[in-house]
N, C-alpha and C positions, 0 to 999 in steps of 0.2 A: 690699606693692610689687614683689617678686620674682616674683611671678605675674602680673600686669599682666604686664610686662617679656616673660618666657616667651609670654602669649598675645599678646602683639603682634606678636613675629615670626612665630609661627605665622599668625597671622591673615593676616598681608599673606601673606604664604608662599601659601595658598588663594586669596589674592586674585590674585598674578603666575598662579598656575600657570591659573587660568580666562582672565586676557589673554591666556597662551602658548596653549591651546586652541586658539581664533579664527586664531590668527594661522600655528600647527601646523598648523591644518585648509586653511589657506590656501593654506601652500605643497607638502601635499600632494594638494591640489585640481588647482595649476600642476604639479607633477609629472609628474599623471597627463597632463592633458591635452597635456604636452607629449613622453610617452612615445609617444603616440598621433600625432606633427608630425615629416614626414617634409621634407628642403629638399632639392630637386631644382635643379640646376644646366645642367643641360638639357633642355630648347632655350635658348639665350639671348634674350634678349629683341632686340630690331629694336635698339632703344637701343643695344644692344649692338655688333649685329653691324654695326650702320652706324661704330663707333666704331674696329670692325677694320681697314674697308675705308679709314676715311680718316688709318689710321697707314700701312697699306701702300699708300696712297697719297703720304703722304710718306716713307717709308723708299726709295719706289721712285724719288722721282722729285725728290729732295736731297740731299745731299751725308752718307754715310755707309759704314760698313766696307762694302758691298758694292757700292756705287759706286766706291769707289774701285781692286773688283775687276774690275767687267762694267760704267759706266758705269751716268749717270743716265737716265728716263724720259722723254721732254717730261710733263707733269702729264696731260692730256688722254688722252695715250696710260695712261698710269698711272693713271686712273682705270679704263678699260675693263679693263683689266689686274688689276688691286685685287678690282673686282665678280667679273669669269669666276673669280680666285681664291680670294675667301669662297664662291662658289654650291657652287663645285663641291666645295670643303670638307666643308663644312657638307651637301650631299646625302652624302660615304663618309661622315662623321664618326655621321651619323643615321641610317644604315640600318645600325651596330652599336647603334645605345641599344636597353636593352633593358627595360622599366615597371616590373620588380624591381632598376634601377638605379638611383644616386642619378644618374651621372651625368656623374663624374667624369672614370671612362674616356674615357668619350664626349667629353669635354672637353679634353682628354688628345690624342683621335685629330685632335679636330677642329683642337686648335694644328701638333702638327705635320703637317697636311695644308696646312696654309696657311704653312708652313714651307719645305716640299718642293715648293711647288707654286708659291712666291714661289721658291725659287732655282731649281727650270726653267724659272723667265719669263727673267730674268736673263742665264741661260746659255745659253740659245734663244736672246735677243735678239741677245748678244755673239758666238755663233760665227755668225747671220747677215749681223752689220755686217763680223769678219773675212770671210765667205764674200764680201761685197757690196764687197770693198775692190779696188782696182786692182792687176792685177800690179804687180811692185815690192814692194819695203822698206817698208809700211803700218803706221802705228803709230792709231790708237782714241784719241780724245785721250776722260781718263775724268771727263771733265765730262760728256755725251755722245755715246755710243757712236752706232751706226745703230740705223735702226727692223727690227724683227722681221717675221717675212713680206715679207722684198726690197722694205720702204717704203723712200722716203728714208733719205739718211744725213746727220743734221743737222752734225756735224760730224766732219772728218778730213784729216789731213796725212801727207799720202804725199809721204815722200823719193826723188827722183828721185834710181837709181841713176846710179855717173858711168864 
């Protein structure tokens, strides 16, 4: 009986090895396939680009840290500005993309360009609103500053000097 007990564990060990061998083969096959797999995050999908535009519109046209300082932009104007910002940022970032690159640096450049262009847009709009203000002491409503490019100012409070 001692011989039978010593034979059984050896037999089950051989059986376990034969079950692990195909599993190990599958793991090795999968690893070799994954070794050749390349994930690229540039260029972003159109769905992602649309989400960026929607977020820009929301940021430009609603209350935010940015609007407290520079004012909000009406939604139609914000939509046009957001599309322009995204397209320009995509072009600038895409010009630096290399086929050997995984796209991380390009995506970072895209994000930086969007931020820079968004800030430039609200600063220019706020400056235009200030320049369009009548002489005297003018105060631009933080919720609705004037439009860029000399368009009408949606809300302006003027304090008359006495």
